[in-house]
KEVEXZA-401740 format. One record per residue (C-alpha): residue number from 1; residue in three letters; x, y, z. Coordinates in pm, 1 decimal. Layout:
# residues N
   n res        x        y        z
 NUM ALA        X        Y        Z
...
END
This chain:
# residues 211
   n res        x        y        z
   1 MET   8732.7   9220.2  12023.2
   2 ILE   8927.7   9207.4  11696.5
   3 VAL   9018.1   9527.4  11511.0
   4 GLY   9155.0   9550.7  11157.1
   5 VAL   9371.4   9846.5  11051.1
   6 LEU   9366.7   9967.5  10690.0
   7 GLY   9523.2  10264.7  10515.4
   8 GLY   9738.5  10380.6  10231.3
   9 ILE  10112.3  10322.5  10228.0
  10 GLY  10277.4  10586.0  10445.9
  11 ALA   9949.7  10684.6  10612.5
  12 GLY  10063.1  10565.2  10953.7
  13 LYS   9898.8  10227.7  11009.7
  14 SER  10196.9  10112.4  11215.6
  15 THR  10189.1  10435.8  11416.2
  16 VAL   9823.4  10389.0  11508.6
  17 THR   9885.3  10020.9  11583.2
  18 ARG  10171.0  10112.3  11820.3
  19 MET   9947.7  10366.1  11994.2
  20 LEU   9686.7  10095.2  12049.1
  21 ALA   9959.2   9867.7  12184.1
  22 ASP  10057.3  10142.3  12429.8
  23 LEU   9696.6  10136.4  12550.5
  24 GLY   9714.7   9764.5  12619.6
  25 ALA   9593.5   9609.1  12295.3
  26 THR   9760.9   9298.4  12155.9
  27 THR   9890.5   9379.8  11807.8
  28 VAL   9990.2   9167.1  11510.6
  29 ASP  10199.1   9300.6  11221.4
  30 ALA  10162.0   9094.0  10904.9
  31 ASP  10482.5   9240.8  10759.6
  32 THR  10681.6   9108.3  11055.8
  33 ILE  10532.1   8763.6  11002.2
  34 ALA  10607.6   8785.1  10629.0
  35 HIS  10971.7   8862.7  10709.7
  36 GLU  10985.1   8555.8  10933.4
  37 VAL  10844.0   8342.7  10652.7
  38 LEU  11091.4   8486.3  10401.5
  39 ASP  11378.2   8378.0  10624.7
  40 LEU  11268.9   8013.2  10635.4
  41 PRO  11542.2   7806.9  10462.9
  42 GLU  11295.0   7632.3  10233.0
  43 VAL  11143.6   7966.3  10127.9
  44 ARG  11483.9   8122.1  10060.0
  45 GLY  11562.4   7831.2   9832.2
  46 GLN  11241.9   7877.9   9637.1
  47 LEU  11300.5   8253.0   9611.6
  48 GLU  11644.0   8192.7   9462.3
  49 ALA  11497.1   7944.0   9215.9
  50 LEU  11227.7   8190.2   9112.0
  51 PHE  11417.8   8518.7   9103.8
  52 GLY  11786.6   8435.9   9102.7
  53 ARG  12075.9   8466.5   9344.5
  54 GLU  12050.4   8847.6   9348.0
  55 VAL  11755.0   8836.7   9590.9
  56 VAL  11962.3   8645.8   9848.7
  57 GLY  12224.8   8860.9  10016.0
  58 ARG  12508.3   8799.3  10257.7
  59 GLY  12472.1   8512.6  10500.1
  60 ASP  12195.9   8365.0  10285.1
  61 LYS  11952.1   8628.0  10415.8
  62 VAL  11687.7   8752.8  10175.4
  63 ASP  11776.6   9093.4  10032.3
  64 ARG  11433.8   9250.1  10077.8
  65 LYS  11520.6   9567.9   9890.7
  66 ALA  11635.5   9372.7   9586.7
  67 LEU  11329.6   9149.5   9609.5
  68 SER  11095.1   9450.0   9633.4
  69 ARG  11257.3   9616.1   9331.6
  70 ARG  11204.9   9298.0   9134.5
  71 VAL  10845.2   9215.5   9222.9
  72 PHE  10698.0   9566.5   9227.8
  73 ALA  10831.1   9623.0   8877.2
  74 ASN  10658.4   9312.7   8742.7
  75 THR  10303.1   9205.0   8826.6
  76 ARG  10375.5   8842.4   8735.8
  77 ASP  10669.8   8828.2   8974.8
  78 LEU  10461.1   8988.0   9251.6
  79 LYS  10195.5   8720.6   9208.3
  80 ARG  10460.2   8449.4   9223.6
  81 LEU  10598.6   8592.3   9548.3
  82 GLU  10251.0   8622.2   9699.0
  83 GLY  10174.1   8264.1   9603.0
  84 LEU  10489.8   8153.2   9781.6
  85 ILE  10460.0   8336.4  10115.2
  86 HIS  10097.5   8444.8  10160.9
  87 PRO   9954.1   8099.1  10239.6
  88 GLU  10193.6   8052.7  10533.2
  89 VAL  10147.5   8412.9  10653.5
  90 LEU   9770.6   8365.4  10642.0
  91 ARG   9794.3   8034.9  10830.6
  92 ARG   9992.6   8200.8  11108.3
  93 LEU   9751.5   8494.0  11129.2
  94 GLU   9451.6   8260.5  11137.2
  95 ARG   9606.8   8069.1  11428.3
  96 ILE   9654.4   8393.2  11620.8
  97 VAL   9293.3   8498.4  11554.8
  98 ALA   9160.6   8153.2  11648.1
  99 ASP   9356.0   8156.7  11975.2
 100 HIS   9220.0   8501.6  12057.9
 101 GLU   8861.8   8398.5  11985.8
 102 LYS   8903.0   8080.0  12186.2
 103 GLN   9029.1   8263.1  12494.0
 104 LYS   8736.8   8509.2  12490.8
 105 LYS   8899.0   8739.1  12744.3
 106 LYS   8656.9   9016.5  12830.0
 107 GLY   8777.2   9355.3  12714.5
 108 GLU   9091.5   9225.9  12540.4
 109 ILE   9153.5   9385.2  12200.7
 110 LEU   9350.2   9219.5  11919.6
 111 VAL   9467.2   9457.9  11645.7
 112 LEU   9552.1   9324.8  11299.4
 113 ASP   9785.7   9543.5  11092.1
 114 VAL   9747.7   9346.0  10770.8
 115 PRO   9793.2   9526.9  10435.4
 116 LEU   9581.0   9271.9  10244.8
 117 LEU   9322.4   9232.9  10520.7
 118 MET   9019.5   9279.7  10295.7
 119 GLU   9162.0   9045.1  10031.5
 120 SER   9166.3   8759.6  10284.2
 121 SER   8909.0   8594.9  10508.4
 122 LEU   9056.9   8767.4  10814.7
 123 HIS   8828.6   9069.6  10783.5
 124 GLU   8532.0   8842.6  10854.9
 125 HIS   8662.0   8803.5  11211.8
 126 CYS   8692.6   9179.9  11271.5
 127 ASP   8447.7   9357.7  11499.8
 128 ALA   8570.4   9695.3  11373.6
 129 ILE   8778.4   9825.0  11081.2
 130 VAL   8985.6  10142.5  11117.1
 131 PHE   9108.5  10335.9  10814.4
 132 VAL   9419.2  10545.1  10885.4
 133 ASP   9425.1  10840.8  10652.1
 134 ALA   9687.4  11098.4  10558.7
 135 SER   9721.0  11350.8  10281.0
 136 ALA   9898.3  11250.5   9961.4
 137 GLU  10172.3  11500.9  10045.0
 138 ALA  10230.7  11352.2  10389.9
 139 ARG  10240.5  10997.3  10257.1
 140 SER  10481.4  11088.3   9978.0
 141 ARG  10709.9  11264.5  10225.4
 142 ARG  10713.5  10964.7  10456.2
 143 VAL  10798.9  10707.6  10189.0
 144 GLU  11069.5  10934.7  10052.3
 145 GLY  11220.3  10907.6  10399.9
 146 ARG  11237.1  10532.0  10342.1
 147 GLY  11445.9  10591.8  10032.2
 148 TRP  11168.6  10521.9   9781.1
 149 GLY  11210.2  10681.1   9440.5
 150 PRO  10949.2  10868.5   9232.1
 151 GLY  10654.3  10651.8   9133.4
 152 GLU  10730.8  10375.2   9384.1
 153 LEU  10436.1  10461.9   9609.9
 154 ALA  10185.1  10454.0   9323.9
 155 ARG  10336.8  10134.1   9183.3
 156 ARG  10298.1   9949.8   9513.6
 157 GLU   9949.2  10076.1   9582.9
 158 ARG   9826.8   9946.8   9248.8
 159 ALA   9866.6   9597.4   9395.4
 160 GLN   9613.9   9676.5   9672.0
 161 LYS   9251.2   9784.5   9695.3
 162 SER   9197.9  10155.0   9623.4
 163 LEU   9197.8  10403.1   9911.1
 164 VAL   8837.6  10491.0   9829.9
 165 GLU   8735.5  10128.1   9866.1
 166 LYS   8930.5  10082.4  10189.1
 167 ARG   8770.3  10392.1  10341.4
 168 ARG   8426.5  10274.8  10234.7
 169 LEU   8477.8   9945.4  10414.8
 170 ALA   8593.8  10108.0  10739.5
 171 ASP   8389.3  10173.4  11051.9
 172 HIS   8619.5  10453.7  11171.7
 173 VAL   8862.6  10695.2  11005.5
 174 ILE   9162.2  10844.3  11186.0
 175 ASP   9341.9  11132.7  11014.8
 176 ASN   9716.6  11107.7  11068.0
 177 SER   9821.0  11389.7  10835.3
 178 GLY   9955.7  11623.3  11099.8
 179 ASP  10037.6  11637.3  11468.6
 180 LEU  10094.0  11299.3  11632.6
 181 GLU   9933.4  11415.4  11956.1
 182 GLU   9610.0  11482.5  11767.8
 183 THR   9629.9  11131.3  11626.1
 184 ARG   9698.9  10989.8  11971.3
 185 LYS   9393.2  11168.9  12113.2
 186 ARG   9171.9  11017.5  11842.9
 187 VAL   9317.5  10673.0  11905.5
 188 GLU   9263.3  10708.6  12280.8
 189 ASP   8901.9  10817.6  12229.4
 190 LEU   8834.5  10525.9  11998.4
 191 HIS   9001.6  10277.2  12231.0
 192 ALA   8798.0  10409.0  12525.3
 193 ALA   8480.0  10369.5  12323.0
 194 TRP   8567.4  10010.4  12238.9
 195 LYS   8632.1   9938.5  12604.3
 196 ARG   8286.5  10077.4  12680.8
 197 ARG   8149.7   9893.9  12376.2
 198 ALA   7994.8  10225.4  12272.6
 199 PRO   7983.5  10357.0  11912.1
 200 LEU   8198.4  10655.3  11823.9
 201 GLU   8195.3  10862.4  11506.9
 202 LEU   8532.4  11002.2  11400.1
 203 GLU   8606.3  11239.0  11115.6
 204 ARG   8526.7  11138.9  10761.3
 205 ALA   8805.3  11097.8  10511.5
 206 PRO   8927.6  11415.4  10335.8
 207 PRO   8730.3  11516.7  10024.6
 208 GLU   9001.2  11405.3   9783.3
 209 LEU   8951.9  11042.2   9887.0
 210 GLU   8587.7  11055.9   9784.1
 211 GLN   8654.7  11161.6   9427.8
END
């Protein structure tokens, strides 16, 4: 079984993915793969050619903060970055999915934490899509903890599908606005249902997401 995880920035997609990993699922984080691709020597060279030496820090490692500031302030630069790294990230993800499908291990669950899941062909391989939800206040508080300034959350989310659209495409919604143990219980219930191959209805998204 292949499961895709969607959600707004700061909603807790990684948290839910880790909980599924704790339950025995195999998980794949597209951001981790993207970081690996960014550190390829040939990619670093192209990044420097595109955006200047300021995006390459000490030891010739990509300065991801500087790169993020650059591309999320300019749609054209974001598209150039995506054109550079997304093809290789997608190739690596497709290999992982193909290997999983080839093995066909009964009861094994592969979880894809991929921000642009629905913008790629990967969603076509998913047996279930989970939308991780959280209130706007909770998400803002979490990204502030990452050091993001005012407006950064909205600026980054403009580059992705809307939350309304993501929720509409999901089979299940998990609210991660509050207590982590409540979230864990929902994740455990959903995981158990998948293992039984039985349908399970979880809570709908909060009203504000439907406006």
